[in-house]
DSSP file (Angstrom, degrees, kcal/mol; ACC not computed):
  #  RESIDUE AA STRUCTURE BP1 BP2  ACC     N-H-->O    O-->H-N    N-H-->O    O-->H-N    TCO  KAPPA ALPHA  PHI   PSI    X-CA   Y-CA   Z-CA
    1    1 A M              0   0    0      0, 0.0     2,-0.4     0, 0.0    90,-0.0   0.000 360.0 360.0 360.0 128.5   -7.0  -32.9    3.6
    2    2 A T        +     0   0    0      2,-0.0    56,-0.5     0, 0.0     2,-0.3  -0.689 360.0 176.4 -81.3 129.0   -9.2  -31.7    0.7
    3    3 A V  E     -A   57   0A   0     -2,-0.4     2,-0.5    54,-0.2    54,-0.2  -0.897  27.1-141.0-133.3 162.6   -8.7  -28.0    0.0
    4    4 A K  E     -A   56   0A   0     52,-2.4    52,-2.4    -2,-0.3     2,-0.6  -0.979  11.1-158.1-125.9 117.9   -9.8  -25.4   -2.5
    5    5 A I  E     +A   55   0A   0     -2,-0.5     2,-0.4    50,-0.2    50,-0.2  -0.855  23.0 174.3 -97.5 122.0   -7.4  -22.8   -3.7
    6    6 A T  E     -A   54   0A   0     48,-2.7    48,-2.7    -2,-0.6     2,-0.2  -0.981  35.0-112.7-135.0 139.9   -9.3  -19.8   -5.0
    7    7 A K  E     -A   53   0A   0     -2,-0.4     2,-0.8    46,-0.2    46,-0.3  -0.477  29.8-135.6 -63.5 133.9   -8.3  -16.4   -6.3
    8    8 A I        +     0   0    0     44,-3.5    44,-0.3    -2,-0.2     3,-0.2  -0.853  25.7 176.9 -95.7 111.1   -9.4  -13.6   -3.9
    9    9 A E  S    S+     0   0    0     -2,-0.8     2,-0.3     1,-0.3    -1,-0.2   0.784  77.3  19.4 -84.1 -28.0  -10.9  -10.9   -6.0
   10   10 A D    >   -     0   0    0      1,-0.1     3,-2.1     0, 0.0    -1,-0.3  -0.818  61.0-166.3-146.5 101.1  -12.0   -8.7   -3.1
   11   11 A L  G >  S+     0   0    0     -2,-0.3     3,-1.9     1,-0.3     5,-0.2   0.778  87.0  70.4 -59.5 -27.6  -10.3   -9.3    0.3
   12   12 A K  G 3  S+     0   0    0      1,-0.3    -1,-0.3    26,-0.1     4,-0.0   0.700  96.2  53.5 -64.5 -16.3  -13.0   -7.2    2.0
   13   13 A K  G <  S+     0   0    0     -3,-2.1     2,-0.4     2,-0.0    -1,-0.3   0.340  97.3  81.5 -96.4   5.3  -15.5  -10.0    1.3
   14   14 A V  S <  S-     0   0    0     -3,-1.9     2,-1.1    -4,-0.1     3,-0.0  -0.932  77.4-131.8-116.0 132.6  -13.2  -12.7    3.0
   15   15 A D        +     0   0    0     -2,-0.4    47,-0.3     1,-0.2     3,-0.2  -0.728  39.1 157.8 -84.7 101.6  -13.1  -13.3    6.7
   16   16 A V     >  +     0   0    0     -2,-1.1     4,-2.5    -5,-0.2     5,-0.2   0.274  39.0 108.4-102.9   8.2   -9.4  -13.4    7.4
   17   17 A S  H  > S+     0   0    0      1,-0.2     4,-2.7     2,-0.2     5,-0.2   0.864  75.9  50.6 -59.6 -39.8   -9.7  -12.5   11.1
   18   18 A K  H  > S+     0   0    0      2,-0.2     4,-2.6     1,-0.2    -1,-0.2   0.921 112.9  46.4 -65.8 -41.6   -8.8  -16.0   12.4
   19   19 A L  H  > S+     0   0    0      2,-0.2     4,-2.8     1,-0.2     5,-0.2   0.905 113.0  49.7 -65.7 -40.0   -5.6  -16.1   10.3
   20   20 A V  H  X S+     0   0    0     -4,-2.5     4,-2.3     2,-0.2    -2,-0.2   0.932 112.8  46.8 -63.9 -45.0   -4.7  -12.6   11.3
   21   21 A E  H  X S+     0   0    0     -4,-2.7     4,-2.2    -5,-0.2    -2,-0.2   0.939 114.3  47.8 -61.0 -47.5   -5.2  -13.4   15.0
   22   22 A E  H  X S+     0   0    0     -4,-2.6     4,-1.2     1,-0.2    -2,-0.2   0.925 112.2  48.4 -60.4 -46.6   -3.2  -16.7   14.7
   23   23 A S  H  <>S+     0   0    0     -4,-2.8     5,-2.9     1,-0.2     3,-0.3   0.888 111.1  50.4 -65.5 -38.0   -0.3  -15.0   12.9
   24   24 A E  H ><5S+     0   0    0     -4,-2.3     3,-1.3     1,-0.2    -1,-0.2   0.872 105.5  56.5 -66.8 -35.8   -0.1  -12.2   15.4
   25   25 A A  H 3<5S+     0   0    0     -4,-2.2    -1,-0.2     1,-0.3    -2,-0.2   0.793 106.8  50.7 -63.9 -26.5   -0.1  -14.7   18.2
   26   26 A E  T 3<5S-     0   0    0     -4,-1.2    -1,-0.3    -3,-0.3    -2,-0.2   0.467 127.4-103.3 -87.2  -2.9    3.0  -16.2   16.5
   27   27 A G  T < 5S+     0   0    0     -3,-1.3     2,-0.4     1,-0.3    -3,-0.2   0.584  78.6 132.5  92.7  11.9    4.6  -12.8   16.3
   28   28 A Y      < +     0   0    0     -5,-2.9    -1,-0.3    -6,-0.2    -2,-0.2  -0.827  29.9 178.9 -99.2 134.0    3.9  -12.1   12.7
   29   29 A R     >  +     0   0    0     -2,-0.4     4,-2.0     1,-0.1     3,-0.4   0.455  58.2  95.0-106.9  -4.0    2.4   -8.7   11.6
   30   30 A F  H  > S+     0   0    0      1,-0.2     4,-1.8     2,-0.2    -1,-0.1   0.760  81.9  52.3 -71.5 -23.3    2.3   -9.2    7.9
   31   31 A L  H  > S+     0   0    0      2,-0.2     4,-2.0     1,-0.2    -1,-0.2   0.852 107.9  52.0 -77.2 -31.4   -1.3  -10.4    7.7
   32   32 A R  H  > S+     0   0    0     -3,-0.4     4,-2.8     2,-0.2    -2,-0.2   0.922 110.4  49.9 -62.0 -43.7   -2.4   -7.3    9.6
   33   33 A R  H  X S+     0   0    0     -4,-2.0     4,-3.1     2,-0.2     5,-0.3   0.876 105.9  56.8 -61.5 -38.9   -0.5   -5.3    7.0
   34   34 A L  H  X S+     0   0    0     -4,-1.8     4,-2.1     2,-0.2    -1,-0.2   0.950 111.7  41.3 -56.0 -50.5   -2.2   -7.2    4.2
   35   35 A V  H  X S+     0   0    0     -4,-2.0     4,-2.6     2,-0.2    -2,-0.2   0.938 117.0  48.0 -64.6 -48.2   -5.7   -6.2    5.6
   36   36 A D  H  X S+     0   0    0     -4,-2.8     4,-2.3     1,-0.2     6,-0.2   0.925 114.4  45.2 -60.4 -46.4   -4.6   -2.6    6.4
   37   37 A Q  H  X>S+     0   0    0     -4,-3.1     6,-1.5     2,-0.2     5,-1.0   0.847 112.6  51.3 -69.6 -33.5   -3.0   -2.0    3.0
   38   38 A Y  H ><5S+     0   0    0     -4,-2.1     3,-0.6    -5,-0.3    -1,-0.2   0.939 112.2  47.0 -66.2 -44.6   -5.9   -3.6    1.1
   39   39 A E  H 3<5S+     0   0    0     -4,-2.6    -2,-0.2     1,-0.2    -1,-0.2   0.875 114.9  44.7 -66.0 -37.5   -8.3   -1.4    3.0
   40   40 A D  H 3<5S-     0   0    0     -4,-2.3    -1,-0.2    -5,-0.2    -2,-0.2   0.516 111.6-121.4 -86.0  -2.5   -6.3    1.8    2.4
   41   41 A G  T <<5S+     0   0    0     -4,-0.6     3,-0.3    -3,-0.6    -3,-0.2   0.473  79.5 119.0  83.9   1.2   -5.8    0.8   -1.3
   42   42 A S  S   <S+     0   0    0     -5,-1.0     2,-0.2     1,-0.3    -4,-0.2   0.727  87.3  17.1 -76.8 -20.0   -2.0    0.8   -1.2
   43   43 A N        +     0   0    0     -6,-1.5    -1,-0.3    -9,-0.1    -2,-0.2  -0.733  63.2 148.3-151.4 101.0   -1.8   -2.9   -2.1
   44   44 A T        -     0   0    0     -3,-0.3   -33,-0.1    -2,-0.2     8,-0.1   0.199  60.2-119.4-116.0  13.3   -4.9   -4.6   -3.6
   45   45 A F  S    S+     0   0    0      1,-0.1     7,-0.2     6,-0.1    23,-0.1   0.867  76.6 124.3  53.0  43.0   -3.0   -7.1   -5.8
   46   46 A N        +     0   0    0      5,-0.1     2,-0.1     2,-0.1    -1,-0.1   0.317  32.6 105.0-119.3   8.1   -4.5   -5.7   -9.0
   47   47 A K  S >  S-     0   0    0      1,-0.2     3,-2.6    23,-0.0     0, 0.0  -0.472  90.6 -68.5 -82.5 163.2   -1.6   -4.7  -11.1
   48   48 A T  T 3  S+     0   0    0      1,-0.3    -1,-0.2    -2,-0.1     3,-0.1  -0.253 123.9  11.2 -52.8 126.8   -0.7   -6.9  -14.2
   49   49 A G  T 3  S+     0   0    0      1,-0.3    -1,-0.3    -3,-0.1     2,-0.2   0.262  99.0 124.2  88.0 -11.2    0.6  -10.3  -13.0
   50   50 A E    <   +     0   0    0     -3,-2.6    -1,-0.3    61,-0.0     2,-0.3  -0.548  31.8 166.9 -85.3 149.5   -0.4   -9.7   -9.4
   51   51 A V  E     - B   0  68A   0     17,-1.6    17,-2.8    -2,-0.2     2,-0.4  -0.990  24.7-153.6-157.5 152.0   -2.7  -12.2   -7.6
   52   52 A L  E     - B   0  67A   0     -2,-0.3   -44,-3.5   -44,-0.3     2,-0.3  -0.999  18.8-168.8-130.5 129.1   -4.0  -13.1   -4.1
   53   53 A Y  E     -AB   7  66A   0     13,-3.2    13,-2.0    -2,-0.4     2,-0.3  -0.883   8.8-162.3-119.7 150.7   -5.1  -16.6   -3.2
   54   54 A G  E     -AB   6  65A   0    -48,-2.7   -48,-2.7    -2,-0.3     2,-0.5  -0.933  10.8-146.0-121.7 153.6   -6.9  -18.1   -0.3
   55   55 A V  E     -AB   5  64A   0      9,-2.5     8,-3.4    -2,-0.3     9,-1.3  -0.985  15.3-167.4-121.8 124.9   -7.1  -21.8    0.6
   56   56 A W  E     -AB   4  62A   0    -52,-2.4   -52,-2.4    -2,-0.5     6,-0.2  -0.875  11.3-139.0-112.3 141.6  -10.3  -23.1    2.2
   57   57 A D  E >   -A    3   0A   0      4,-2.2     3,-2.0    -2,-0.4   -54,-0.2  -0.208  43.2 -83.5 -86.2-176.0  -10.7  -26.5    3.9
   58   58 A H  T 3  S+     0   0    0    -56,-0.5   -55,-0.1     1,-0.3    -1,-0.1   0.598 130.7  56.6 -68.4  -9.8  -13.7  -28.8    3.5
   59   59 A H  T 3  S-     0   0    0      2,-0.1    -1,-0.3     0, 0.0     3,-0.1   0.252 119.4-111.0 -98.9  10.7  -15.5  -26.8    6.2
   60   60 A D  S <  S+     0   0    0     -3,-2.0     2,-0.4     1,-0.2    -2,-0.1   0.820  70.1 146.2  60.9  33.8  -15.1  -23.6    4.2
   61   61 A Q        -     0   0    0     -4,-0.0    -4,-2.2     2,-0.0     2,-0.5  -0.858  55.6-118.1 -98.0 133.9  -12.6  -22.2    6.7
   62   62 A L  E     +B   56   0A   0     -2,-0.4    -6,-0.3   -47,-0.3     3,-0.1  -0.598  41.9 165.4 -70.2 121.9   -9.8  -20.1    5.4
   63   63 A I  E     +     0   0A   0     -8,-3.4    25,-3.4    -2,-0.5     2,-0.3   0.496  58.4  16.7-119.2  -9.2   -6.6  -22.0    6.3
   64   64 A A  E     -BC  55  87A   0     -9,-1.3    -9,-2.5    23,-0.2     2,-0.3  -0.992  54.8-173.4-159.9 158.6   -4.0  -20.3    4.1
   65   65 A I  E     +BC  54  86A   0     21,-2.4    21,-2.9    -2,-0.3     2,-0.3  -0.987  10.4 161.5-152.2 151.1   -3.4  -17.1    2.1
   66   66 A G  E     -B   53   0A   0    -13,-2.0   -13,-3.2    -2,-0.3     2,-0.3  -0.913  10.7-167.8-171.7 147.9   -0.6  -15.9   -0.2
   67   67 A G  E     -BC  52  83A   0     16,-3.0    16,-3.0    -2,-0.3     2,-0.4  -0.837  15.6-136.1-138.9 173.9   -0.1  -13.4   -2.9
   68   68 A L  E     +BC  51  82A   0    -17,-2.8   -17,-1.6    -2,-0.3     2,-0.3  -0.997  24.6 172.3-136.3 125.4    2.2  -12.1   -5.6
   69   69 A N  E     - C   0  81A   0     12,-2.5    12,-3.3    -2,-0.4     2,-0.3  -0.848  44.4 -94.6-123.7 161.8    3.1   -8.5   -6.3
   70   70 A R  E     - C   0  80A   0     -2,-0.3    10,-0.3    10,-0.2   -25,-0.1  -0.625  62.2 -97.1 -65.6 137.9    5.5   -6.7   -8.6
   71   71 A D    >   -     0   0    0      8,-2.7     3,-1.1    -2,-0.3     8,-0.1  -0.479  36.1-165.9 -68.5 111.7    8.5   -6.3   -6.3
   72   72 A P  T 3  S+     0   0    0      0, 0.0    -1,-0.2     0, 0.0     8,-0.0   0.634  85.7  57.2 -71.6 -12.1    8.3   -2.7   -4.9
   73   73 A Y  T 3  S+     0   0    0     68,-0.1     2,-0.4     2,-0.0    68,-0.1   0.499  96.9  72.9 -96.9  -4.8   11.9   -2.9   -3.7
   74   74 A S    <   -     0   0    0     -3,-1.1     5,-0.1     5,-0.1     0, 0.0  -0.882  53.8-165.2-114.3 141.4   13.5   -3.6   -7.1
   75   75 A D        +     0   0    0     -2,-0.4     2,-0.3     2,-0.1    -1,-0.1   0.369  64.7 105.2 -99.0   3.7   13.9   -1.3  -10.0
   76   76 A K  S >  S-     0   0    0      1,-0.1     3,-0.7    -5,-0.1     2,-0.2  -0.620  76.3-116.3 -81.1 141.4   14.6   -4.2  -12.3
   77   77 A E  T 3  S+     0   0    0     -2,-0.3     3,-0.1     1,-0.2    36,-0.1  -0.489  91.8  27.2 -74.5 145.0   11.8   -5.3  -14.7
   78   78 A G  T 3  S+     0   0    0      1,-0.2    35,-2.5    -2,-0.2    36,-1.9   0.662  80.6 132.7  84.2  16.1   10.3   -8.7  -14.3
   79   79 A I  E <   - d   0 114A   0     -3,-0.7    -8,-2.7    33,-0.2     2,-0.3  -0.906  32.8-171.2-105.9 122.5   10.8   -9.2  -10.6
   80   80 A G  E     -Cd  70 115A   0     34,-3.0    36,-2.3    -2,-0.6     2,-0.4  -0.720  11.0-143.2-105.7 160.2    7.8  -10.5   -8.6
   81   81 A R  E     -Cd  69 116A   0    -12,-3.3   -12,-2.5    -2,-0.3     2,-0.4  -0.988  11.6-132.8-128.4 126.7    7.6  -10.7   -4.8
   82   82 A L  E     -C   68   0A   0     34,-2.7    36,-0.4    -2,-0.4     2,-0.4  -0.641  38.9-171.5 -72.1 127.5    5.8  -13.4   -2.9
   83   83 A R  E     -C   67   0A   0    -16,-3.0   -16,-3.0    -2,-0.4    34,-0.0  -0.941  46.6   0.0-132.4 147.1    3.7  -11.6   -0.3
   84   84 A R  E    S+     0   0A   0     -2,-0.4     2,-0.6     1,-0.2    -1,-0.1   0.812  71.8 172.0  54.5  40.0    1.6  -12.3    2.8
   85   85 A F  E     +     0   0A   0    -19,-0.2     2,-0.3    -3,-0.1   -19,-0.3  -0.733   7.1 156.5 -87.4 114.6    2.2  -16.1    2.6
   86   86 A Y  E     -C   65   0A   0    -21,-2.9   -21,-2.4    -2,-0.6     2,-0.4  -0.996  26.7-164.1-147.3 134.1    0.7  -17.8    5.7
   87   87 A I  E     -C   64   0A   0     -2,-0.3   -23,-0.2   -23,-0.2     5,-0.1  -0.973  34.1-111.2-117.3 130.0   -0.5  -21.3    6.4
   88   88 A S    >>  -     0   0    0    -25,-3.4     3,-1.8    -2,-0.4     4,-0.5  -0.263  26.8-119.0 -56.4 144.1   -2.6  -21.9    9.5
   89   89 A T  G >4 S+     0   0    0      1,-0.3     3,-1.0     2,-0.2    -1,-0.1   0.864 114.3  55.6 -56.2 -36.9   -0.8  -24.0   12.2
   90   90 A S  G 34 S+     0   0    0      1,-0.2    -1,-0.3   -27,-0.0    -2,-0.1   0.648 110.1  46.2 -71.7 -12.5   -3.4  -26.7   12.0
   91   91 A A  G X4 S+     0   0    0     -3,-1.8     3,-0.6   -28,-0.2     5,-0.5   0.362  87.6 113.9-109.7   2.6   -2.9  -27.0    8.2
   92   92 A R  T <<  +     0   0    0     -3,-1.0    -3,-0.0    -4,-0.5    -4,-0.0  -0.338  69.5  26.8 -76.5 158.5    1.0  -27.1    8.1
   93   93 A R  T 3  S+     0   0    0      1,-0.1    -1,-0.2    -2,-0.1    -4,-0.0   0.767  95.0  98.4  64.3  29.7    3.1  -30.1    7.1
   94   94 A Q  S <  S-     0   0    0     -3,-0.6    -2,-0.1   -93,-0.0    -1,-0.1   0.241 101.6-101.4-126.0   9.6    0.2  -31.4    4.8
   95   95 A G  S  > S+     0   0    0      3,-0.0     4,-2.2     4,-0.0     5,-0.2   0.447  90.2 117.8  85.5   1.1    1.4  -30.1    1.5
   96   96 A I  H  > S+     0   0    0     -5,-0.5     4,-2.5     2,-0.2     5,-0.2   0.914  74.7  49.4 -67.8 -43.6   -1.0  -27.1    1.4
   97   97 A G  H  > S+     0   0    0     -6,-0.2     4,-2.7     1,-0.2    -1,-0.2   0.897 111.7  49.9 -61.9 -39.9    1.8  -24.5    1.4
   98   98 A T  H  > S+     0   0    0      2,-0.2     4,-2.7     1,-0.2    -2,-0.2   0.922 110.7  49.2 -64.8 -44.4    3.5  -26.3   -1.5
   99   99 A K  H  X S+     0   0    0     -4,-2.2     4,-1.9     2,-0.2    -2,-0.2   0.914 113.6  46.7 -61.3 -43.2    0.2  -26.5   -3.5
  100  100 A L  H  X S+     0   0    0     -4,-2.5     4,-2.1     2,-0.2    -2,-0.2   0.926 113.1  48.9 -65.0 -44.9   -0.4  -22.7   -2.9
  101  101 A L  H  X S+     0   0    0     -4,-2.7     4,-2.8     1,-0.2    -2,-0.2   0.910 109.4  52.2 -61.3 -43.0    3.1  -21.9   -3.8
  102  102 A Q  H  X S+     0   0    0     -4,-2.7     4,-2.2     1,-0.2    -1,-0.2   0.881 109.0  50.7 -63.4 -37.4    2.9  -24.0   -7.0
  103  103 A Q  H  X S+     0   0    0     -4,-1.9     4,-2.1     2,-0.2    -1,-0.2   0.915 111.9  47.1 -65.2 -41.8   -0.3  -22.1   -8.0
  104  104 A I  H  X S+     0   0    0     -4,-2.1     4,-2.0     2,-0.2    -2,-0.2   0.913 111.9  50.0 -66.0 -42.6    1.4  -18.8   -7.5
  105  105 A L  H  X S+     0   0    0     -4,-2.8     4,-1.1     1,-0.2    -1,-0.2   0.896 109.7  52.0 -62.8 -39.2    4.5  -19.8   -9.4
  106  106 A K  H >< S+     0   0    0     -4,-2.2     3,-0.5     1,-0.2    -1,-0.2   0.920 110.8  47.0 -61.4 -45.4    2.3  -21.0  -12.3
  107  107 A D  H 3< S+     0   0    0     -4,-2.1    -1,-0.2     1,-0.2    -2,-0.2   0.822 106.3  59.8 -65.3 -31.7    0.5  -17.7  -12.4
  108  108 A A  H >X S+     0   0    0     -4,-2.0     4,-2.4    -5,-0.1     3,-2.1   0.775  80.5 104.1 -69.5 -26.0    3.8  -15.8  -12.3
  109  109 A Q  T << S+     0   0    0     -4,-1.1     4,-0.1    -3,-0.5   -60,-0.0  -0.320  88.4  17.7 -57.5 134.6    5.0  -17.5  -15.5
  110  110 A G  T 34 S+     0   0    0      2,-0.4    -1,-0.3     1,-0.1    -2,-0.1   0.171 124.8  59.2  88.2 -19.0    4.7  -15.0  -18.4
  111  111 A H  T <4 S+     0   0    0     -3,-2.1     2,-0.3     1,-0.3    -2,-0.2   0.724 108.5  30.2-106.7 -34.2    4.6  -12.0  -16.0
  112  112 A F     <  -     0   0    0     -4,-2.4    -2,-0.4     1,-0.1    -1,-0.3  -0.948  49.3-158.5-133.5 147.1    7.8  -12.3  -14.1
  113  113 A R  S    S+     0   0    0    -35,-2.5    35,-4.1    -2,-0.3    36,-0.9   0.772  86.5  15.3 -85.6 -32.0   11.3  -13.7  -14.7
  114  114 A E  E     -dE  79 147A   0    -36,-1.9   -34,-3.0    33,-0.3     2,-0.4  -0.986  63.3-149.9-145.1 147.0   12.1  -14.1  -11.1
  115  115 A L  E     -dE  80 146A   0     31,-2.5    31,-2.4    -2,-0.3     2,-0.3  -0.960  15.8-172.8-118.6 142.8   10.3  -14.2   -7.8
  116  116 A V  E     -dE  81 145A   0    -36,-2.3   -34,-2.7    -2,-0.4     2,-0.3  -0.865   3.5-176.2-126.4 163.7   11.8  -13.1   -4.5
  117  117 A V  E     - E   0 144A   0     27,-2.1    26,-2.4    -2,-0.3    27,-2.2  -0.982  17.0-138.8-154.2 154.7   10.7  -13.3   -0.9
  118  118 A R        +     0   0    0    -36,-0.4     2,-0.3    -2,-0.3    24,-0.1  -0.982  30.5 156.6-121.9 129.9   11.9  -12.1    2.5
  119  119 A T        -     0   0    0     -2,-0.5    -2,-0.1     1,-0.0    23,-0.0  -0.991  32.3-167.7-145.7 152.7   11.7  -14.2    5.6
  120  120 A D        +     0   0    0     -2,-0.3     2,-0.5    23,-0.0     3,-0.1   0.161  62.7 105.7-121.3  15.6   13.5  -14.5    8.9
  121  121 A S     >  -     0   0    0      1,-0.1     4,-2.3     2,-0.0     5,-0.1  -0.828  61.1-150.8-100.2 131.8   12.1  -17.8    9.9
  122  122 A S  H  > S+     0   0    0     -2,-0.5     4,-2.1     2,-0.2     5,-0.1   0.838 100.9  54.1 -67.6 -31.7   14.2  -21.0    9.7
  123  123 A V  H  > S+     0   0    0      2,-0.2     4,-2.1     1,-0.2    -1,-0.2   0.928 110.3  45.4 -66.5 -45.1   11.1  -23.0    9.0
  124  124 A A  H  > S+     0   0    0      2,-0.2     4,-2.9     1,-0.2     5,-0.3   0.881 109.4  56.8 -65.6 -37.6   10.2  -20.8    6.0
  125  125 A D  H  X S+     0   0    0     -4,-2.3     4,-2.4     1,-0.2    -2,-0.2   0.944 109.2  45.4 -55.8 -49.4   13.8  -20.9    4.9
  126  126 A A  H  X S+     0   0    0     -4,-2.1     4,-2.4     1,-0.2    -1,-0.2   0.891 112.6  52.1 -63.7 -39.9   13.7  -24.7    4.7
  127  127 A F  H  X S+     0   0    0     -4,-2.1     4,-1.0     2,-0.2    -2,-0.2   0.949 112.0  44.3 -62.8 -49.9   10.3  -24.5    2.9
  128  128 A Y  H  <>S+     0   0    0     -4,-2.9     5,-2.6     1,-0.2     3,-0.5   0.908 114.3  49.0 -64.1 -41.7   11.4  -22.1    0.2
  129  129 A R  H ><5S+     0   0    0     -4,-2.4     3,-1.7    -5,-0.3    -1,-0.2   0.908 108.4  53.7 -63.3 -40.4   14.7  -24.0   -0.4
  130  130 A A  H 3<5S+     0   0    0     -4,-2.4    -1,-0.2     1,-0.3    -2,-0.2   0.740 107.8  53.3 -64.3 -21.4   12.7  -27.3   -0.6
  131  131 A N  T 3<5S-     0   0    0     -4,-1.0    -1,-0.3    -3,-0.5    -2,-0.2   0.091 130.2 -89.1-104.7  22.5   10.6  -25.7   -3.3
  132  132 A G  T < 5S+     0   0    0     -3,-1.7     2,-0.2     1,-0.3    -3,-0.2   0.471  80.5 136.3  94.6   1.2   13.5  -24.6   -5.5
  133  133 A F      < -     0   0    0     -5,-2.6    -1,-0.3    -6,-0.2     2,-0.3  -0.574  47.7-133.5 -81.6 146.9   14.3  -21.1   -4.1
  134  134 A S  E     -F  145   0A   0     11,-3.4    11,-1.9    -2,-0.2     2,-0.2  -0.708  21.6-147.2 -91.1 151.0   17.9  -20.1   -3.6
  135  135 A G  E     +F  144   0A   0     -2,-0.3     9,-0.2     9,-0.2     8,-0.0  -0.581  66.6  42.3-109.7 176.1   18.9  -18.4   -0.3
  136  136 A D  E     +     0   0A   0      7,-0.9    -1,-0.2    -2,-0.2     8,-0.1   0.945  57.7 169.9  54.8  58.1   21.4  -15.8    0.7
  137  137 A L  E     -     0   0A   0      6,-0.5    -1,-0.1     5,-0.2     6,-0.1   0.645  43.2-126.9 -75.1 -15.4   20.8  -13.5   -2.3
  138  138 A G  E     +     0   0A   0      1,-0.3     5,-0.1     4,-0.1    -1,-0.1   0.688  67.2 130.0  74.5  18.3   22.8  -10.7   -0.8
  139  139 A L  E >   -F  142   0A   0      3,-0.7     3,-0.6     1,-0.1    -1,-0.3  -0.825  60.7-136.4-103.7 144.2   19.9   -8.3   -1.3
  140  140 A P  T 3  S+     0   0    0      0, 0.0    -1,-0.1     0, 0.0     3,-0.0   0.807 102.7  35.8 -69.4 -27.4   18.7   -6.1    1.6
  141  141 A D  T 3  S+     0   0    0      1,-0.1     2,-0.3   -68,-0.1   -68,-0.1   0.280 114.6  53.3-113.0  11.8   15.0   -6.7    0.9
  142  142 A A  E <   - F   0 139A   0     -3,-0.6    -3,-0.7     1,-0.1   -24,-0.3  -0.987  43.2-180.0-147.3 135.1   15.0  -10.4   -0.2
  143  143 A T  E    S+     0   0A   0    -26,-2.4    -7,-0.9    -2,-0.3    -6,-0.5   0.667  75.1  28.9-104.4 -21.5   16.3  -13.6    1.4
  144  144 A H  E     +EF 117 135A   0    -27,-2.2   -27,-2.1    -9,-0.2     2,-0.3  -0.974  61.7 176.4-140.5 151.8   15.3  -16.1   -1.3
  145  145 A G  E     -EF 116 134A   0    -11,-1.9   -11,-3.4    -2,-0.3     2,-0.3  -0.989  12.8-160.3-152.2 160.9   14.6  -16.1   -5.0
  146  146 A I  E     -E  115   0A   0    -31,-2.4   -31,-2.5    -2,-0.3     2,-0.4  -0.993  20.0-132.3-143.6 135.1   13.7  -18.4   -7.9
  147  147 A V  E     -E  114   0A   0     -2,-0.3   -33,-0.3   -33,-0.2   -34,-0.1  -0.745  22.4-174.9 -87.8 133.6   14.2  -17.9  -11.6
  148  148 A L        +     0   0    0    -35,-4.1     2,-0.6    -2,-0.4   -34,-0.2   0.883  53.2  81.4 -97.9 -46.5   11.1  -18.7  -13.5
  149  149 A E     >  -     0   0    0    -36,-0.9     4,-1.8     1,-0.2     5,-0.1  -0.511  51.1-168.4 -76.9 115.2   11.7  -18.5  -17.3
  150  150 A Q  H  > S+     0   0    0     -2,-0.6     4,-2.6     2,-0.2     5,-0.2   0.911  90.1  53.4 -63.5 -43.2   13.3  -21.6  -18.6
  151  151 A E  H  > S+     0   0    0      1,-0.2     4,-2.1     2,-0.2    -1,-0.2   0.896 107.7  50.9 -61.2 -40.9   14.1  -19.8  -21.9
  152  152 A H  H  > S+     0   0    0      1,-0.2     4,-1.5     2,-0.2    -1,-0.2   0.915 111.3  48.3 -62.3 -43.3   15.8  -17.0  -20.1
  153  153 A R  H  X S+     0   0    0     -4,-1.8     4,-1.0     1,-0.2    -2,-0.2   0.907 110.3  51.2 -64.1 -43.3   17.9  -19.5  -18.2
  154  154 A K  H  < S+     0   0    0     -4,-2.6     3,-0.5     1,-0.2    -1,-0.2   0.883 108.3  51.6 -64.2 -38.5   18.9  -21.4  -21.3
  155  155 A K  H  < S+     0   0    0     -4,-2.1    -1,-0.2     1,-0.2    -2,-0.2   0.853 107.4  54.4 -65.7 -33.8   20.0  -18.2  -23.2
  156  156 A A  H  <        0   0    0     -4,-1.5    -1,-0.2     1,-0.2    -2,-0.2   0.747 360.0 360.0 -72.7 -23.4   22.2  -17.3  -20.2
  157  157 A E     <        0   0    0     -4,-1.0    -1,-0.2    -3,-0.5    -2,-0.2   0.483 360.0 360.0 -79.3 360.0   24.0  -20.7  -20.3
């Protein structure tokens, strides 16, 4: 499937309603929170290093979304959090999530030392582990993490 990954500069100009409906039908509320927090200004992905991406298919339908924030649950410097990461059911198992994650990880370089994410889904657990994340971090607000800076890792060894 040919897709286009694009930075979302203004979520209010993007129709995310189908993804929100689909995610809610699966029992996930985080895309509704994405829209609500964007509208109330509490999270607009506009701080240094933050980004929000959408993935569109060849029919210009939004089929995936995912963002990166400074981790609001950590007081440590250089920790980013993968946020609001969702792939439409019709687009799963086609490498789209991996491409979106790779783009976010690329953007995170230079801004963050480490990225964390929280999930309670076994499918998401397998996805993050397959993409280099460690699980079982022992943190109350994160289930998976990945160290980004190669130089930082080499100095620690």
